[in-house]
C-alpha positions in Angstrom: 42.2 165.4 122.5 43.4 161.4 122.3 46.9 161.1 124.0 49.2 158.5 121.4 51.0 155.9 123.7 54.6 156.2 123.2 56.3 152.5 121.7 57.7 150.1 124.1 61.3 150.2 123.3 63.2 147.1 123.4 66.5 146.0 125.3 69.0 143.9 123.5 70.1 141.5 125.8 73.7 141.4 125.6 74.6 138.3 128.3 73.2 135.7 126.2 76.8 134.3 125.3 76.6 133.7 128.7 74.6 130.4 128.1 76.3 128.9 125.5 79.4 129.6 127.1 77.9 127.7 130.0 77.0 125.1 127.4 80.2 124.4 126.6 81.9 123.9 129.3 79.5 121.5 130.9 79.9 119.4 127.6 84.2 119.9 127.4 83.9 118.7 131.3 81.9 115.5 130.5 84.3 115.0 127.5 87.5 115.2 129.4 85.7 113.0 132.2 85.2 110.0 129.9 88.3 110.0 128.4 90.3 110.1 131.6 87.7 106.7 132.8 88.6 104.9 129.4 92.4 105.4 130.0 92.6 104.6 133.2 95.1 102.2 134.2 94.2 99.0 136.6 97.5 100.0 138.9 98.1 96.4 140.0 98.5 94.8 136.6 100.6 97.7 135.8 102.7 97.0 139.1 102.6 93.6 138.1 103.4 93.9 134.0 106.4 96.4 135.2 108.1 94.3 137.8 108.1 91.1 134.8 109.6 93.1 132.3 112.4 94.3 134.9 113.0 90.5 136.4 113.0 90.0 132.5 115.9 92.4 131.5 117.6 92.4 135.4 118.1 88.6 135.1 116.3 88.6 138.2 117.6 91.0 140.5 114.7 93.0 141.8 115.9 96.7 143.5 113.7 97.3 146.7 112.4 100.6 145.7 110.7 98.2 142.7 109.0 95.8 145.2 108.2 98.4 147.5 105.9 99.7 144.9 104.0 96.1 144.4 100.7 96.1 146.7 100.0 92.9 148.7 98.0 91.1 146.1 100.6 91.3 144.1 103.5 90.1 146.2 100.8 86.6 146.8 100.2 85.7 143.7 104.1 86.0 142.8 104.5 84.1 146.2 101.9 81.5 144.9 103.7 81.0 141.0 107.3 80.7 142.9 105.9 77.8 145.1 104.4 76.1 141.9 107.4 76.5 140.5 109.1 75.5 143.0 106.9 72.0 143.3 106.8 71.1 139.6 111.1 71.4 139.4 110.9 69.1 142.7 108.5 66.6 140.8 110.9 66.7 137.7 114.1 66.3 139.8 112.3 63.1 141.2 111.4 62.1 137.9 115.0 62.4 136.2 116.4 60.5 139.3 113.7 57.3 139.1 114.4 57.0 135.7 118.2 57.0 136.2 118.5 54.4 138.8 115.6 52.2 137.3 116.9 52.4 133.9 120.6 51.3 135.3 119.1 48.6 137.8 117.3 46.9 134.9 120.5 47.4 132.3 122.6 45.3 134.9 120.0 42.9 134.8 119.2 42.2 131.5 121.8 42.9 130.4 122.7 39.6 128.4 118.9 40.0 127.0 119.8 43.5 126.2 123.4 42.6 123.6 121.4 39.9 122.2 118.7 42.6 121.0 115.4 39.9 123.0 115.5 42.8 125.5 115.4 46.4 125.3 115.1 49.6 128.1 113.9 52.3 127.6 112.2 55.9 128.3 108.6 56.7 127.4 106.5 59.8 128.2 105.1 58.4 131.2 108.0 56.4 132.9 110.4 53.9 131.7 109.4 50.7 129.5 110.8 46.7 129.5 110.3 45.1 126.6 110.7 40.9 126.2 110.7 39.3 123.5 107.8 36.1 123.7 110.0 34.1 123.1 112.3 34.3 125.9 109.6 34.1 128.5 107.1 31.7 126.6 106.7 28.8 124.1 104.4 29.1 121.1 100.9 29.3 121.8 101.2 29.4 125.2 101.2 31.3 128.2 102.9 29.5 131.3 106.5 31.8 131.4 109.7 28.8 130.7 112.0 27.7 133.6 114.8 29.4 131.7 112.7 32.8 132.3 111.8 32.6 135.7 115.0 33.9 137.2 114.9 36.9 135.2 112.3 38.0 135.4 112.3 37.3 139.3 115.1 39.4 139.3 113.3 42.7 137.4 110.4 41.8 140.3 113.1 41.9 143.1 114.3 45.4 142.3 110.5 46.7 141.5 109.2 45.3 145.0 111.2 47.8 146.9 109.3 51.4 145.8 105.7 52.4 144.8 105.9 53.3 141.4 102.8 51.5 139.2 103.6 48.9 137.0 101.6 47.8 133.8 102.0 44.6 131.9 101.2 44.5 127.9 101.0 41.6 126.7 101.2 41.5 122.3 100.9 39.2 119.4 101.4 38.8 115.9 98.5 39.0 113.7 98.6 35.3 112.8 94.9 33.9 114.3 94.7 31.5 117.4 92.0 28.8 118.0 92.6 26.7 120.5 90.5 25.3 123.6 92.5 27.7 125.8 92.8 30.9 123.8 90.1 30.7 120.8 91.7 34.5 119.7 94.8 36.4 120.0 92.6 38.8 122.8 93.0 35.7 125.6 96.6 34.7 124.7 98.1 37.8 125.2 95.6 39.1 128.2 96.9 35.1 129.7 100.4 36.4 129.0 100.6 39.8 130.9 98.6 37.8 134.0 101.2 35.1 134.3 103.9 37.8 134.2 102.0 39.6 137.0 101.6 37.1 138.8 105.0 36.3 138.6 106.0 39.6 140.2 103.1 39.3 142.6 104.9 36.2 144.3 108.1 37.7 143.9 107.1 40.4 146.4 105.1 43.6 144.5 102.4 44.8 145.5 98.9 43.9 144.0 97.8 47.2 143.9 100.6 48.3 141.8 99.8 45.8 139.3 97.4 46.3 135.6 97.5 43.6 133.0 96.4 44.2 129.8 96.2 42.5 126.3 96.6 43.8 123.0 96.4 41.4 120.8 98.2 42.4 117.3 96.9 46.5 117.5 100.4 47.3 118.5 103.1 45.9 116.2 106.5 47.3 116.8 106.7 46.6 112.6 104.7 45.4 110.0 103.5 41.8 110.4 105.3 40.9 106.4 108.0 38.7 107.9 107.9 35.8 109.9 111.1 37.8 111.6 108.7 41.1 112.2 106.1 38.8 113.6 108.7 37.3 116.1 109.3 41.0 116.8 106.3 41.7 117.4 105.2 39.1 119.8 106.5 40.5 122.9 105.6 41.4 126.5 105.5 45.6 127.7 106.5 46.1 130.7 105.9 50.1 131.7 107.6 51.7 135.3 104.9 54.7 135.2 107.1 57.6 136.8 106.1 59.9 139.7 102.9 61.5 138.7 102.3 59.7 135.3 98.5 58.0 134.9 98.0 54.5 135.6 95.4 53.1 133.2 96.3 51.1 130.5 96.9 54.1 128.2 97.2 52.4 125.0 101.2 52.5 123.1 102.2 54.6 120.3 101.6 52.9 116.9 
């Protein structure tokens, strides 16, 4: 008689949920790690930002606790910025003193010509500009300084000989062409006139290393060349005394 095999009974696993729960917890942990990484703040930059805001709203007064929170790197960067600002302020102070002194001296020496509107003294972005009408210095079509003007220019040179600022002398003409054996064009005439002023300055003790002579012909008129008076105004010598840290190289004047 054959024995009937008993059917195997399968037991239901009641702990399978633990696997899903563990997977969920792992994913949740990874999620919060990623979120923390995204939201983390650069502490140093945050402190600098907080310091700047506090300084702005408190009028530059910082509490000891705020300063103590800054890192050494933050304080070093702050110190570098303060030194840079101090250097810029000192450079601006020297520039202002230079402009004030030189302008006052030129107005004193050239007072009579300034009143007759043959000379002007003005401040530019690069320093001080002294403009002298060509009729004061030269005869028509000539580049040799007239005897009557030598004394005035010599006084200007003596004022400038005592410092080390760079000086640019620019010659300007009107738009009427010149054709002579000595000056084939206005380029030669304007250059020769600027060079004459430079030579006089050197003779009066101004270092040649400080001087630049530039001929600009009729390229930068003060006013349109449409009348004889306008052309006479455009014929001029412009002497630029460059302020400290101003670039020296024949930077062209504004039209």
